Structures are given as structure tokens and as C-alpha cells.
C-alpha positions as CSV (number, residue, x, y, z in Angstrom):
1,M,11.6,-6.7,29.2
2,V,11.8,-7.7,25.6
3,R,14.2,-5.9,23.3
4,L,13.6,-6.0,19.5
5,R,15.5,-4.4,16.7
6,P,13.5,-2.7,13.9
7,C,14.5,-4.0,10.5
8,G,15.2,-0.5,9.3
9,P,15.6,3.0,10.7
10,V,12.4,4.5,12.3
11,H,11.1,7.5,10.4
12,R,8.5,9.6,12.1
13,R,5.5,10.5,9.9
14,A,7.5,9.1,6.9
15,N,5.9,9.2,3.5
16,L,4.5,5.7,3.1
17,A,4.5,5.8,-0.7
18,L,6.4,2.7,-1.6
19,A,9.8,2.0,-3.0
20,V,8.6,-1.2,-4.6
21,L,8.2,0.9,-7.8
22,F,11.8,-0.2,-8.3
23,V,10.6,-3.8,-8.5
24,L,7.9,-3.1,-11.0
25,A,10.3,-1.1,-13.2
26,L,12.9,-3.8,-13.2
27,M,10.5,-6.5,-14.3
28,L,8.4,-4.8,-16.8
29,A,11.4,-3.3,-18.5
30,A,13.0,-6.7,-18.7
31,C,9.9,-8.6,-19.9
32,S,8.2,-6.1,-22.2
33,D,9.0,-8.2,-25.2
34,G,8.1,-11.5,-23.7
35,E,11.7,-12.7,-23.6
36,A,13.7,-13.6,-20.7
37,P,15.5,-10.6,-19.1
38,Q,18.1,-8.5,-20.9
39,A,16.9,-5.0,-21.5
40,P,18.8,-1.8,-21.4
41,V,17.9,0.4,-18.4
42,V,18.6,4.1,-18.2
43,A,17.9,6.1,-15.1
44,E,18.2,9.8,-14.9
45,G,21.8,10.8,-14.2
46,A,23.1,7.3,-14.6
47,A,24.9,5.5,-17.4
48,S,23.2,2.7,-19.4
49,E,23.5,-0.8,-18.2
50,V,22.2,-4.2,-19.1
51,L,19.5,-5.5,-16.7
52,E,19.8,-9.1,-15.6
53,P,17.8,-11.0,-13.1
54,P,19.1,-9.9,-9.7
55,E,21.2,-12.4,-7.8
56,S,20.8,-12.9,-4.1
57,D,23.6,-11.7,-1.9
58,G,22.1,-12.9,1.3
59,S,20.3,-9.8,2.2
60,A,17.1,-8.1,1.2
61,D,18.0,-4.7,-0.2
62,I,14.7,-3.0,-1.0
63,H,12.8,-1.4,1.9
64,A,10.3,1.4,1.8
65,D,12.3,3.8,4.0
66,E,15.4,3.4,1.8
67,F,13.7,5.0,-1.2
68,A,11.9,7.9,0.4
69,A,11.3,10.4,-2.4
70,P,12.5,14.0,-2.0
71,I,9.5,16.4,-1.6
72,P,9.2,18.4,-4.8
73,H,8.8,22.1,-4.7
74,E,5.2,23.4,-4.5
75,F,3.5,25.5,-7.1
76,E,0.2,27.2,-7.5
77,P,-2.1,25.4,-10.0
78,P,-2.9,27.5,-13.0
79,A,-6.3,29.1,-12.8
80,I,-7.4,28.2,-16.3
81,E,-4.8,26.5,-18.4
82,P,-3.3,23.2,-17.3
83,A,0.5,23.0,-16.9
84,D,0.9,20.6,-19.9
85,P,2.7,22.2,-22.8
86,D,-0.1,20.8,-25.0
87,P,-3.4,21.4,-23.2
88,P,-5.4,18.1,-23.0
89,P,-8.3,17.7,-25.4
90,A,-11.8,17.4,-24.0
91,L,-12.5,13.8,-23.0
92,D,-15.1,12.3,-25.2
93,Q,-16.5,9.1,-23.6
94,S,-19.5,7.3,-25.0
95,G,-21.0,7.6,-21.5
96,P,-19.7,8.9,-18.2
97,R,-17.8,6.3,-16.2
98,R,-19.1,6.0,-12.7
99,K,-17.0,7.5,-10.0
100,L,-16.2,5.4,-6.9
101,D,-15.6,8.3,-4.6
102,P,-16.7,11.5,-6.3
103,D,-17.1,13.6,-3.2
104,R,-13.7,13.3,-1.7
105,R,-11.7,16.3,-2.7
106,C,-9.1,18.4,-0.9
107,S,-9.8,22.1,-1.0
108,G,-6.9,23.2,1.1
109,C,-4.2,21.0,-0.4
110,Q,-1.3,22.1,-2.6
111,L,-0.1,20.4,-5.8
112,V,3.5,19.6,-6.6
113,D,4.8,21.0,-9.9
114,P,4.0,18.2,-12.4
115,A,6.7,19.4,-14.9
116,F,9.5,17.1,-15.6
117,D,12.1,16.6,-18.3
118,P,11.8,13.4,-20.5
119,L,14.5,10.9,-20.9
120,E,16.3,10.8,-24.2
121,G,14.1,9.2,-26.8
122,A,10.9,10.0,-25.0
123,T,8.4,12.8,-24.5
124,A,7.1,14.1,-21.2
125,H,3.4,15.1,-20.8
126,F,2.2,16.7,-17.6
127,G,-0.5,19.0,-16.3
128,V,-3.5,19.3,-14.1
129,L,-6.7,17.5,-14.8
130,D,-9.8,17.9,-12.6
131,G,-7.8,19.0,-9.6
132,A,-5.1,16.4,-9.8
133,A,-1.6,16.7,-11.3
134,Y,-0.5,14.0,-13.8
135,R,2.6,12.8,-15.4
136,I,3.0,10.7,-18.5
137,E,6.1,9.6,-20.2
138,I,6.0,7.8,-23.6
139,P,8.9,6.6,-25.6
140,D,9.3,7.3,-29.3
141,D,9.3,3.6,-29.9
142,W,6.3,2.9,-27.7
143,N,5.5,-0.9,-27.7
144,G,1.8,-0.4,-26.9
145,T,2.0,-1.2,-23.1
146,L,0.8,1.4,-20.6
147,I,1.5,1.1,-16.9
148,L,-0.8,3.0,-14.5
149,W,1.1,3.5,-11.2
150,A,-0.9,4.0,-7.9
151,H,1.0,5.8,-5.2
152,G,0.9,4.9,-1.5
153,F,-0.4,6.6,1.6
154,S,1.0,10.1,1.9
155,G,1.4,10.1,5.7
156,L,0.7,12.9,8.3
157,N,1.4,16.6,8.3
158,D,4.3,18.0,10.2
159,A,2.2,18.6,13.3
160,G,1.0,15.0,13.4
161,T,-2.6,16.1,13.5
162,G,-4.0,15.2,10.0
163,F,-3.0,14.3,6.5
164,D,-0.1,15.8,4.6
165,P,-1.5,18.7,2.6
166,L,0.9,18.2,-0.3
167,L,-0.6,16.3,-3.2
168,S,2.4,14.5,-4.8
169,F,3.3,11.6,-7.0
170,G,5.4,9.6,-4.5
171,Q,8.5,8.0,-5.9
172,L,8.6,7.9,-9.7
173,D,12.3,8.2,-10.6
174,I,13.0,4.5,-10.9
175,V,9.8,3.6,-12.8
176,R,11.1,5.7,-15.6
177,V,13.5,2.9,-16.6
178,L,10.4,1.4,-18.4
179,V,10.8,4.0,-21.1
180,S,14.1,2.6,-22.4
181,S,12.3,-0.7,-23.2
182,G,9.4,0.9,-25.0
183,L,6.8,1.0,-22.2
184,A,4.8,4.1,-21.3
185,W,3.8,5.0,-17.8
186,A,1.3,7.4,-16.2
187,S,0.6,8.5,-12.7
188,S,-1.5,11.0,-10.7
189,T,-1.2,12.9,-7.5
190,Y,-5.0,12.2,-7.0
191,Q,-7.4,15.0,-5.9
192,A,-7.2,14.2,-2.2
193,N,-4.7,12.9,0.3
194,G,-5.3,10.4,3.1
195,Y,-6.4,6.8,2.8
196,V,-8.0,7.1,-0.7
197,P,-7.7,4.0,-2.8
198,A,-11.0,4.7,-4.6
199,V,-9.9,8.3,-5.5
200,G,-6.8,6.7,-6.9
201,V,-8.9,4.4,-9.2
202,D,-11.0,7.4,-10.4
203,D,-8.1,9.7,-11.1
204,L,-5.9,7.0,-12.8
205,L,-8.7,6.1,-15.1
206,E,-9.1,9.7,-16.0
207,I,-5.4,9.8,-16.9
208,K,-5.9,6.7,-18.9
209,D,-8.7,8.4,-20.9
210,L,-6.4,11.4,-21.5
211,F,-3.6,9.0,-22.6
212,I,-6.0,7.4,-25.2
213,Q,-7.1,10.8,-26.5
214,K,-3.5,11.8,-27.1
215,F,-1.7,8.7,-28.1
216,G,-4.3,6.1,-29.0
217,E,-5.5,2.9,-27.4
218,P,-2.8,0.9,-25.6
219,Q,-2.5,-2.8,-26.6
220,R,-2.2,-3.7,-22.9
221,V,-2.8,-1.8,-19.6
222,Y,-1.5,-2.9,-16.2
223,V,-2.1,-1.3,-12.9
224,G,0.4,-1.6,-10.1
225,G,0.9,-0.2,-6.6
226,G,2.1,-0.8,-3.1
227,S,0.5,-0.4,0.3
228,M,-2.5,1.9,-0.4
229,G,-1.5,1.6,-4.0
230,G,-2.0,-2.1,-3.8
231,A,-5.5,-1.5,-2.6
232,T,-6.1,0.8,-5.6
233,A,-4.8,-1.9,-7.9
234,Q,-7.1,-4.5,-6.3
235,L,-10.1,-2.1,-6.4
236,M,-9.6,-1.2,-10.0
237,A,-9.3,-4.9,-10.9
238,Q,-12.6,-5.6,-9.0
239,E,-14.7,-2.6,-10.2
240,F,-13.3,-1.9,-13.7
241,P,-12.0,-5.2,-15.1
242,D,-12.6,-4.0,-18.7
243,E,-10.2,-1.2,-18.2
244,I,-7.0,-3.2,-17.5
245,D,-5.4,-6.5,-18.4
246,G,-3.7,-7.3,-15.1
247,A,-3.0,-6.0,-11.6
248,L,-0.1,-6.1,-9.2
249,G,-0.6,-5.5,-5.5
250,L,2.7,-5.2,-3.5
251,C,2.3,-5.2,0.3
252,G,-1.2,-4.1,-0.5
253,A,-4.0,-3.0,1.9
254,L,-6.3,-5.7,0.4
255,G,-10.0,-5.4,1.2
256,N,-9.8,-1.6,1.5
257,A,-11.3,-0.7,4.9
258,W,-9.9,-3.9,6.5
259,V,-6.5,-2.3,7.1
260,V,-8.1,0.6,9.0
261,D,-10.1,-2.0,11.0
262,F,-6.7,-3.4,12.0
263,L,-5.2,0.0,13.0
264,A,-8.3,0.9,15.0
265,S,-8.0,-2.5,16.8
266,W,-4.4,-1.8,17.5
267,H,-5.3,1.3,19.4
268,A,-8.4,-0.1,21.1
269,V,-6.5,-3.1,22.5
270,A,-3.8,-0.7,23.8
271,A,-6.4,1.3,25.6
272,W,-7.8,-1.8,27.2
273,I,-4.4,-3.1,28.3
274,L,-3.4,0.4,29.6
275,G,-6.7,1.0,31.3
276,D,-7.1,4.5,29.9
277,F,-7.3,6.6,26.8
278,P,-4.8,9.0,25.4
279,D,-4.7,12.5,26.8
280,R,-3.2,13.9,23.6
281,T,-4.3,12.8,20.2
282,D,-1.6,14.2,18.0
283,A,1.1,11.9,16.7
284,D,3.7,12.7,19.4
285,G,1.1,12.4,22.1
286,L,0.1,9.0,21.0
287,V,3.6,7.8,20.8
288,E,4.1,9.1,24.4
289,W,0.9,7.3,25.5
290,S,2.2,4.0,24.0
291,S,5.5,4.3,25.9
292,R,4.0,2.3,28.7
293,L,3.8,-0.6,26.3
294,G,7.2,-0.1,24.7
295,V,9.7,2.4,23.3
296,I,12.3,2.6,20.6
297,G,15.5,3.4,22.5
298,D,18.5,5.4,21.4
299,D,20.1,2.2,20.3
300,G,17.2,1.5,17.8
301,L,15.8,-1.4,19.8
302,L,12.2,-1.8,20.7
303,Q,11.9,-2.4,24.4
304,L,8.5,-4.0,25.4
305,T,7.2,-3.8,29.0
306,P,5.2,-6.6,30.5
307,A,2.0,-4.9,29.3
308,G,3.6,-4.5,25.9
309,E,4.2,-8.3,25.8
310,Q,0.5,-8.7,26.4
311,F,-0.2,-6.3,23.5
312,A,2.1,-8.1,21.2
313,A,0.4,-11.5,22.0
314,V,-3.0,-10.1,21.0
315,M,-1.6,-8.5,17.8
316,R,0.1,-11.7,16.8
317,A,-3.1,-13.6,17.1
318,L,-5.1,-10.8,15.4
319,T,-2.8,-10.6,12.4
320,G,-2.6,-14.3,11.5
321,G,-0.8,-16.2,14.3
322,E,2.7,-17.3,15.0
323,R,5.0,-16.7,12.0
324,W,8.5,-15.8,11.0
325,A,9.5,-12.1,11.6
326,F,6.4,-11.0,13.5
327,L,8.3,-9.5,16.4
328,E,10.8,-7.8,14.2
329,G,8.0,-6.4,12.1
330,L,6.3,-5.1,15.2
331,A,9.4,-3.2,16.1
332,D,9.7,-1.8,12.5
333,Q,6.2,-0.4,12.5
334,W,5.9,0.5,16.2
335,E,5.9,4.3,16.1
336,G,4.2,4.7,12.8
337,N,1.1,2.7,13.9
338,W,0.7,4.8,17.0
339,E,1.0,8.1,15.1
340,I,-1.7,7.1,12.7
341,G,-4.2,7.1,15.5
342,A,-4.2,10.9,15.2
343,L,-6.7,10.3,12.3
344,F,-9.4,8.8,14.4
345,W,-8.8,9.3,18.2
346,P,-9.8,13.0,18.3
347,A,-13.4,12.4,17.1
348,A,-13.7,9.3,19.3
349,I,-12.7,11.2,22.5
350,A,-14.4,14.4,21.8
351,G,-17.8,13.2,23.0
352,G,-16.6,11.4,26.0
353,I,-15.6,7.7,26.0
354,Q,-15.9,4.9,28.5
355,P,-14.5,1.3,28.5
356,G,-16.7,-1.0,26.4
357,A,-18.1,1.9,24.4
358,L,-19.4,1.6,20.9
359,I,-18.1,4.6,19.0
360,P,-20.0,5.5,15.8
361,H,-18.2,7.5,13.2
362,D,-18.9,9.2,9.9
363,S,-16.6,7.1,7.7
364,S,-14.8,10.3,6.5
365,L,-11.5,8.4,6.9
366,A,-12.8,5.0,5.9
367,A,-15.8,2.8,6.9
368,F,-13.7,1.0,9.5
369,D,-15.6,-1.2,11.9
370,T,-14.4,-3.4,14.8
371,T,-17.8,-4.4,16.2
372,D,-17.4,-8.1,15.1
373,V,-13.7,-8.5,15.9
374,I,-13.1,-11.4,18.3
375,Y,-9.8,-10.9,20.0
376,A,-7.5,-13.8,21.0
377,S,-4.0,-14.2,22.4
378,D,-1.3,-16.7,22.4
379,P,-0.6,-18.3,25.7
380,S,2.6,-16.3,26.3
381,G,0.5,-13.1,26.7
382,L,-1.4,-14.2,29.8
383,V,-4.3,-12.0,28.5
384,D,-7.9,-12.4,29.9
385,V,-9.5,-12.5,26.4
386,E,-13.0,-12.9,27.8
387,S,-12.7,-9.6,29.6
388,L,-10.9,-8.0,26.6
389,N,-13.7,-8.8,24.3
390,A,-16.3,-7.6,26.7
391,E,-14.6,-4.3,27.7
392,V,-12.7,-3.1,24.7
393,V,-14.0,-0.1,22.9
394,R,-15.3,-0.8,19.4
395,F,-15.7,1.5,16.4
396,D,-18.9,1.3,14.4
397,A,-19.4,2.3,10.7
398,S,-22.8,2.6,9.1
399,D,-23.9,-0.4,7.1
400,A,-24.3,1.7,4.0
401,H,-20.7,3.0,4.1
402,R,-19.3,-0.3,5.1
403,A,-21.0,-2.1,2.1
404,G,-19.7,0.4,-0.5
405,P,-16.3,-0.5,-2.1
406,A,-15.1,3.1,-2.1
407,R,-14.7,3.5,1.7
408,G,-15.9,0.1,2.9
409,V,-14.9,-3.5,2.4
410,A,-13.9,-4.2,-1.2
411,I,-14.2,-8.0,-1.8
412,G,-16.3,-8.1,-5.0
413,P,-15.8,-10.3,-8.1
414,L,-12.3,-10.6,-9.6
415,R,-12.3,-10.9,-13.4
416,V,-8.7,-10.1,-14.3
417,P,-5.4,-11.6,-13.0
418,L,-4.2,-10.1,-9.7
419,L,-0.9,-11.1,-8.2
420,T,-0.1,-10.0,-4.7
421,V,3.1,-10.2,-2.5
422,K,3.3,-9.6,1.3
423,T,6.0,-10.1,3.9
424,T,5.2,-12.2,7.0
425,G,6.5,-9.4,9.2
426,D,4.4,-6.6,7.7
427,L,2.6,-4.9,10.6
428,F,1.1,-2.1,8.6
429,T,-0.9,-4.1,6.1
430,P,-0.6,-7.5,7.8
431,L,-0.8,-11.0,6.2
432,H,-4.3,-11.7,7.7
433,L,-5.7,-9.2,5.2
434,D,-4.4,-11.4,2.3
435,A,-5.7,-14.5,3.9
436,A,-9.2,-13.0,4.4
437,Y,-9.2,-11.7,0.8
438,Q,-8.2,-15.1,-0.5
439,V,-11.1,-16.7,1.2
440,A,-13.5,-14.0,-0.1
441,V,-12.3,-14.4,-3.7
442,A,-12.6,-18.2,-3.5
443,A,-16.1,-17.9,-2.2
444,A,-17.0,-15.8,-5.1
445,G,-15.7,-18.4,-7.5
446,D,-12.9,-16.3,-8.8
447,A,-9.9,-18.1,-7.3
448,D,-8.3,-18.7,-10.7
449,N,-7.8,-15.0,-11.1
450,L,-5.8,-14.6,-7.9
451,V,-2.3,-15.6,-7.0
452,M,-0.9,-14.7,-3.6
453,R,2.6,-15.0,-2.2
454,A,4.2,-14.5,1.1
455,L,7.9,-13.5,1.8
456,R,9.6,-14.5,5.0
457,R,10.9,-11.1,6.1
458,P,10.1,-8.3,8.6
459,G,8.9,-4.9,7.6
460,H,6.4,-3.2,5.3
461,C,7.3,-3.7,1.6
462,S,10.7,-5.1,2.3
463,I,10.8,-6.9,-1.1
464,S,14.1,-7.9,-2.7
465,P,14.8,-7.3,-6.4
466,A,14.7,-11.0,-7.1
467,E,11.3,-11.4,-5.5
468,G,9.9,-8.5,-7.3
469,F,11.5,-9.6,-10.6
470,R,9.7,-13.0,-10.3
471,A,6.4,-11.5,-9.3
472,V,6.1,-9.1,-12.2
473,S,7.5,-11.4,-14.8
474,D,5.0,-14.0,-13.7
475,L,2.1,-11.5,-13.9
476,I,3.1,-10.6,-17.5
477,A,3.4,-14.3,-18.5
478,W,0.0,-14.9,-17.0
479,V,-1.6,-12.1,-18.9
480,E,0.2,-12.5,-22.2
481,D,0.7,-16.3,-22.4
482,G,-2.0,-17.6,-20.2
483,V,0.5,-19.3,-17.8
484,R,-1.0,-19.0,-14.3
485,P,1.9,-18.6,-11.9
486,Q,2.5,-20.5,-8.6
487,G,1.0,-19.1,-5.4
488,E,0.1,-20.4,-2.0
489,I,-2.9,-20.9,0.2
490,F,-2.9,-19.1,3.5
491,D,-4.4,-21.1,6.3
492,D,-4.6,-20.9,10.1
493,D,-0.9,-21.8,10.4
494,P,1.3,-19.3,8.6
495,S,4.5,-20.6,10.2
496,D,5.8,-21.9,6.9
497,A,4.3,-19.2,4.7
498,G,6.7,-17.8,2.0
499,V,9.1,-20.7,1.8
500,A,8.6,-21.1,-1.9
501,F,9.0,-17.4,-2.8
502,T,11.6,-15.9,-0.4
503,D,14.9,-14.9,-2.0
504,P,17.0,-14.4,0.0
505,F,16.1,-15.9,3.3
506,E,17.1,-14.3,6.6
507,R,20.3,-15.8,7.8
508,D,18.6,-17.2,11.0
509,D,15.4,-18.4,9.4
510,P,15.0,-22.0,10.5
511,L,13.3,-22.9,7.2
512,A,16.1,-21.5,5.0
513,P,17.4,-24.0,2.5
């Protein structure tokens, strides 16, 4: 039996909106004037301090779970007037901007109250626009830069049977340090929850239009986000390059539907190894089903059974191959990836299911498709991969949905700078998504607009302040000064990925300097 320790506490159905906002805030605040870092940072309830580039203390100290945002109180959206103290003017565009995903709206969701108090020297603007709540904070000495922040996946409801019905902003407190350096920010709850990168694009661009109507045209516009928010940033850069100057994808679900392909494969491989399908398809039932592969014990360790070791061998091969922190990342994401199956197993099982079945679906979640996945295994797993590929169930999306960037695969042209960062031990949006996206962008002739980096660390979005500081400062220098930053090429051997960008290294990393 293999025992692995998660890199952070396991949170059931945790909000996956990302704490990497902290990273974005640090760097944009420090570099807004193009100078090397030294900018005052003021957070709510905290004294002013001078921001300097973070120094490594031997440990990575940003992790998604550590910055889970408190859930704001709910409110009933106003029937006619938006909540903004100054009702937004009618948007006057020369022509309607196309919508990527115009039909996805949540009729039964609740909005958080968008009201908030501004920091000293700034004004707060908030309200409801076309079914989504928005927040904007603009300093009195605005320097002309606007940051659009895309929140992450909202997670499951308390019953573990579907999406969280609360439309919220995710974590915004720390991004507000931008205000003290003259930068404005804007964010949206979006009009729907779930895996909705395209809705994020649509709704953030509406908020951008509103911003322009109220405050004038920004000199520069950046979009940033993590996890699903990284997919939103990539998708906006791809589909609306004239709207932004640069994009940052932190631990992003690049390629849009690819991440759901991976999660569906995770569950399909488990069903083949276990020889049956789950009896219960709520989150708790799926975690119970997975216990024959491994469990998180009371001591916080992941204990893999022999069947679980086979499963891990297939997942290692599927997500890029042998690399640093894979097993620790597997432990970190163990329960969360089982719970997410509550979003697609019920429909798959409802009509009856047999080994080797091809399961069509309506793409209401995303146009995920595993029909062409070729599964492999490293030798340690002792897996009969020929039988696996012949007998595993496969999910099938329609060609029309799969080809559309809103719910399908988003790998179109890239016309503005995009910088991405991903940990090697991320088992929610794994490194193989980045490698595949890199190949697609190069094939389209746009490699000069993409810089990708790996970090040698387990966990989803476990990015240190120093690493984030470097990423965002490099993006700004790229956009403003034309200095394309250093990146790396992902190939079939990721064993040394991230050596140039990890700060700090894990203490037992054999490639640590």
C-alpha cells in the first residue's frame, strides 16, 4: 500500500476560485509605472507597507485552499434598478459584439450583494448588469490601466449533486492593493455557474464596456485569472485580441474542454480498473466508490491500494509522464476529482451503461470527448493497456459542439501576449494541457505570442509570491517594452520541467540548486 501526503488540507467541495489573485496584485501594483518594485500597498484593515520582491524562505506559501474567500451574504437582485449608486448608462456600441455563449444563464441562482466600500482615495462602483453582478474600483489618481479579473470554478452545491447556486466574485480582497498604485480593476460574478470560461469572457467584456462609458478608454487592458479563470483569459486573448493588451493564465485550464476530457478520463479509467460503475453519483457516493483505489486517512495521508497504484500509473502517463511532485499532486486533488464526477455520471448511467460503451452527451457541461484518447501506463502499473483501450467507456460530444470555442476545444489564433504558469504536480488542470496548447499555438504560427512556464511543486495553483512576481512583471515588460520573457518548451520528458522558474524548490527536489 502506498501512502502519500496531500500538500495541503483536503477541503470537500471547496470553492476553486483561486488565491493567485494575490500574485497578480503584488506584481501589477509594483510594476504599474514600469520601474522595479517599490510601491505602497494598502489592504483593507491593514497598515500601509512598502512592497518589495518577495524573498524565498524555503517554502511555497501561496496555495488555493489557504485563501478561500468567505461566502458573502446573499441578496435579492433589484427588479428594475441596478444596485450601483449611479445607474449605468445605456451601452452604445457601434455594433453588437458577438457572444461566445449567449444561451447559458442560471435562472435559479442567487447573486451575492455587489456593494462594497472603496479604499481611501478611490471610488467603488457596483451593480447588476444583464444578470451578473459587477464590481469596479478606480483610484482618484488612475494611471490608465484596467485589470479584468476572471474568477475560477465555483465548485459544487452542499449536496454534491450540481453546481453551487451562488453567483459570486471569488476572492477579491487582495487584488484591491492595485488601487494604491493607480490601477483600476473590474470583475463579474458571471450570469451562470459551472465550467463557464466563455460566459466569463462575455460578461467581463460587458463590464469593460461599462467601464469605458463611465470613465473613458483605458490606456491598457489586461485580463488575468487562474484555473477556469486562466481558460477565460486564454479564450479572451484568442477570440477578442483587439479588446486587451495582454493575458495571464495561472494554473489555467488551457484548451477549454480539454480539462473536462481529463476529468472524464479519470473516472472512465477508474471504472475499468474497478470493473463496475458507481452506485451513487453524488459527490459523497463517488468518493466512497473510489475508496477501493485509495482513501485519505485521518492522518491526512493518501493510501493507495494495488488497484489504486494501477490507476496512478495510467494517470501519470495521461497527464504528461514521470515528473516531480506527481504523486503528491495526486494526493492533493484526490477527493476533489472524484466529487466532480457528480456533474456527468448521472446522465451517463441513467440510460444504462456497459463496459466499452460510447456515451453521447448534450455538451451542457462542456463538449468533452474521450473517443480518441489512447491510454498508456508506466511499467510500474502492470496495466493491460490493450484491454484498457478496448474496454474503457468513452464519452462522445457532437462535432459541432466540440469545434466551437465556447464549450469545445479553444486552440485558435493567438494575437496578443499570453503568459502561463503551471505546477508539475497539478492534477486538476494538469501540465499536459499546457504541452498540447503549446503545440497547437506553434502549429498556428503564433508561438511568439506565447510564453509558458512550469513550477516544480505539487498542488493546484501552489504558486509562491516570488514566482508570481516574476510572471506578472515579465508580462508587463513584454506588453509595454516589447521584451519577450523567457519560457520553456514542454516535450515528452517533463522530468526537468520548471527548473528555471521554481522559487523556492522543494527541499528534497533532486534538481534543486
